[in-house]
Steps between C-alpha positions, in 0.01 A plus 500: 500500500393547859821335623701798373309729732623305803808682621601266781348149512640431846321807632171393339528144633557646848185711461300188413645319802405800718144484368499838328189559291509552127376856553786563743747369239344718229524808722854418615627444146351832391656678800838328495564447128245721323366188325129441449391139552173307518386213724527241222872572465554411867274196474687373194833553678371299797384215279820491287718487813288230663412719798196416712161627385371811667138385493326170542325377189311175530295402198376195688328722760401770250461313172269759345559814302337733750323802354616843616174568685546181706874522577473650849207301635548322831510138375781565251685715755491206740617261227796732437578507873487120508735486199744728684478280809553177307801639316666627817451870436437723801134537598402777739342407833170658393502314167586175679208550740258579215630204300458259792148625567410475131634144471309401815182638341562294184559189711190554717283565193664219300538758226753594234554809289350507152558774242258598225635798304167555326321604818504829687608328824778295340589283799267263680523245779359170377459164674811283486463227238686180430839599360514834685818428690609857574342839567348540154268320265742409221387612156523256210781712353720775638433836341756710684697721266781539756633155574785450745795589277754342733342155494684244290 
């Protein structure tokens, strides 16, 4: 159904190529066409047309379903920044500096990120163990509810 709301696919593809945000598209469609849209409509259009993702999602770096109260803590913010970096998304100079400093700290401490959703703190730095070959301590199973939808 959402496809019928799209008035000009070429225009929308150009907006994606220009990096327009979903909110900008929502506002522009309301202004230009008088049509109300929602972010999921634009996301579905992007996916159906095979356009590049707008965010980095890496369920290898963030394999957990992170509780709402833990979603903006520093360790997971840095893991998101690293995911953006690895996938070639732009990373601001300040985020790059914080990320480099954070990774240096992990290296110096021989530590990795561990997540325990049943604690108030949520994220912890734990000693690197055998098998910890990245920035996190891999859980036995991934619990993320939002896997990378573009991965084959």
